[in-house]
PLY file of the C-alpha trace (Angstrom):
ply
format ascii 1.0
element vertex 159
property float x
property float y
property float z
element edge 158
property int vertex1
property int vertex2
end_header
-2.64 -67.27 -89.23
-2.25 -63.55 -89.89
-4.87 -61.65 -91.87
-5.17 -58.21 -93.42
-8.44 -56.41 -94.17
-8.75 -53.95 -97.05
-11.89 -51.87 -97.57
-12.03 -50.43 -101.06
-14.42 -47.51 -101.22
-13.80 -44.02 -102.51
-16.67 -42.60 -100.44
-15.75 -44.36 -97.18
-12.08 -43.44 -97.56
-13.19 -39.80 -97.94
-14.93 -40.02 -94.58
-18.49 -40.60 -95.82
-19.91 -43.18 -93.46
-18.59 -45.96 -91.28
-16.51 -48.87 -92.60
-18.92 -51.61 -91.51
-17.71 -53.93 -94.29
-14.16 -53.91 -92.96
-15.44 -54.58 -89.46
-17.49 -57.56 -90.70
-14.45 -58.97 -92.50
-12.28 -58.52 -89.41
-14.89 -60.37 -87.34
-14.91 -63.21 -89.89
-11.11 -63.46 -89.80
-11.13 -63.52 -86.01
-13.76 -66.31 -86.02
-11.33 -68.28 -88.18
-8.68 -67.81 -85.51
-6.69 -65.20 -87.41
-4.71 -62.37 -85.88
-5.54 -59.09 -87.65
-2.21 -57.70 -88.82
-3.78 -54.51 -90.12
-6.59 -52.78 -91.93
-6.65 -50.40 -94.87
-9.42 -48.09 -96.06
-8.58 -46.96 -99.58
-10.30 -45.45 -102.63
-11.15 -47.30 -105.84
-7.70 -46.78 -107.36
-6.27 -49.76 -109.20
-2.59 -49.00 -108.58
-3.22 -48.41 -104.89
-5.27 -51.61 -104.56
-2.52 -53.64 -106.23
0.10 -51.99 -104.01
-1.81 -52.83 -100.82
-2.36 -56.45 -101.88
1.39 -56.75 -102.57
2.26 -55.09 -99.26
0.11 -57.39 -97.13
1.16 -60.53 -99.03
4.85 -59.85 -99.71
6.01 -57.49 -96.96
3.75 -58.36 -94.02
3.47 -62.02 -95.04
-0.22 -62.33 -94.17
-1.57 -65.74 -95.03
-5.03 -64.29 -95.63
-5.81 -60.96 -97.32
-9.51 -60.12 -97.40
-10.95 -57.19 -99.32
-14.43 -55.71 -99.49
-15.82 -53.46 -102.18
-15.36 -52.77 -105.85
-16.60 -56.12 -107.18
-19.70 -55.01 -109.08
-20.40 -53.53 -112.50
-19.93 -49.81 -111.84
-17.13 -48.12 -113.81
-15.15 -47.67 -110.57
-15.47 -51.36 -109.56
-11.95 -52.51 -110.42
-11.03 -54.72 -107.45
-11.17 -57.97 -109.48
-8.85 -56.56 -112.13
-6.39 -55.37 -109.47
-6.56 -58.79 -107.81
-5.98 -60.65 -111.07
-2.93 -58.45 -111.71
-1.25 -59.53 -108.46
-2.23 -63.16 -107.95
-0.20 -66.02 -109.40
-2.95 -68.66 -109.36
-6.71 -68.27 -109.31
-9.00 -70.04 -106.84
-12.27 -69.88 -108.81
-14.26 -72.14 -106.49
-14.14 -69.53 -103.73
-15.81 -66.83 -105.83
-18.29 -69.34 -107.17
-19.25 -70.46 -103.66
-19.72 -66.86 -102.54
-22.01 -66.11 -105.49
-24.08 -69.24 -104.89
-24.46 -68.27 -101.22
-25.86 -64.89 -102.29
-28.38 -66.44 -104.64
-31.09 -66.99 -102.03
-30.71 -63.41 -100.73
-30.64 -61.28 -103.89
-31.80 -61.64 -107.46
-28.58 -59.84 -108.52
-26.26 -62.52 -107.10
-24.68 -63.20 -110.50
-23.47 -59.60 -110.82
-20.69 -60.10 -108.28
-17.29 -60.32 -109.95
-15.40 -61.21 -106.78
-12.31 -63.33 -107.35
-9.82 -65.16 -105.16
-6.32 -66.37 -105.73
-2.88 -67.14 -104.41
0.11 -64.82 -104.30
3.18 -66.45 -102.82
2.04 -67.86 -99.48
-1.07 -65.64 -99.26
-4.68 -66.25 -100.16
-6.40 -63.09 -101.42
-10.22 -63.07 -101.39
-12.51 -60.31 -102.69
-15.82 -59.90 -100.86
-18.79 -57.78 -101.91
-19.15 -54.32 -100.41
-22.54 -54.94 -98.83
-22.04 -55.92 -95.15
-24.89 -58.46 -95.20
-23.39 -60.04 -98.33
-20.06 -60.30 -96.53
-21.71 -62.34 -93.80
-23.51 -64.59 -96.31
-20.43 -65.16 -98.46
-18.22 -65.60 -95.42
-20.46 -68.30 -94.02
-20.22 -70.16 -97.33
-16.42 -70.26 -97.44
-15.35 -70.03 -93.79
-14.74 -73.74 -93.31
-12.53 -73.95 -96.40
-10.29 -70.95 -95.70
-8.08 -72.41 -92.92
-7.63 -75.58 -94.97
-6.68 -73.50 -98.04
-4.11 -71.56 -96.01
-2.61 -74.82 -94.74
-2.34 -76.19 -98.27
-0.76 -73.00 -99.61
1.83 -73.18 -96.82
2.64 -76.77 -97.84
1.39 -78.20 -94.57
-0.61 -81.39 -94.60
-4.18 -80.86 -93.53
-7.04 -83.29 -93.14
-9.41 -83.16 -96.08
0 1
1 2
2 3
3 4
4 5
5 6
6 7
7 8
8 9
9 10
10 11
11 12
12 13
13 14
14 15
15 16
16 17
17 18
18 19
19 20
20 21
21 22
22 23
23 24
24 25
25 26
26 27
27 28
28 29
29 30
30 31
31 32
32 33
33 34
34 35
35 36
36 37
37 38
38 39
39 40
40 41
41 42
42 43
43 44
44 45
45 46
46 47
47 48
48 49
49 50
50 51
51 52
52 53
53 54
54 55
55 56
56 57
57 58
58 59
59 60
60 61
61 62
62 63
63 64
64 65
65 66
66 67
67 68
68 69
69 70
70 71
71 72
72 73
73 74
74 75
75 76
76 77
77 78
78 79
79 80
80 81
81 82
82 83
83 84
84 85
85 86
86 87
87 88
88 89
89 90
90 91
91 92
92 93
93 94
94 95
95 96
96 97
97 98
98 99
99 100
100 101
101 102
102 103
103 104
104 105
105 106
106 107
107 108
108 109
109 110
110 111
111 112
112 113
113 114
114 115
115 116
116 117
117 118
118 119
119 120
120 121
121 122
122 123
123 124
124 125
125 126
126 127
127 128
128 129
129 130
130 131
131 132
132 133
133 134
134 135
135 136
136 137
137 138
138 139
139 140
140 141
141 142
142 143
143 144
144 145
145 146
146 147
147 148
148 149
149 150
150 151
151 152
152 153
153 154
154 155
155 156
156 157
157 158
């Protein structure tokens, strides 16, 4: 399985601070047995986000495209809208599971607008920008992701 990691943060892409979220997502993908095909660090720009999702799914053919950042309520948080513009089918249970996993850690768990969905043979999943939230959400969905990738590819997988 090949995976791409996209960090969406205007401040981080401008050189303000370390991209710890992208590193946490890469570690999650590697724990799932994925080969990291590449990483992007881009600003909160809807056209650019959509372009990078398309690139990793359509050109690089990554089975898993994981993003971090831009899933909240701030005016610049447009990752879910960019994701919805490029996916063909939603996978609402993934976002729901990630929010439920955050519930015991923050009283603002319901403010995450992270979405997931399928584009071609790729699964795209939005994670929160907070590195600790990435770990919590990742733990909640990690077991399901390889199975989801197998199903998307049309391969039989044990349920």
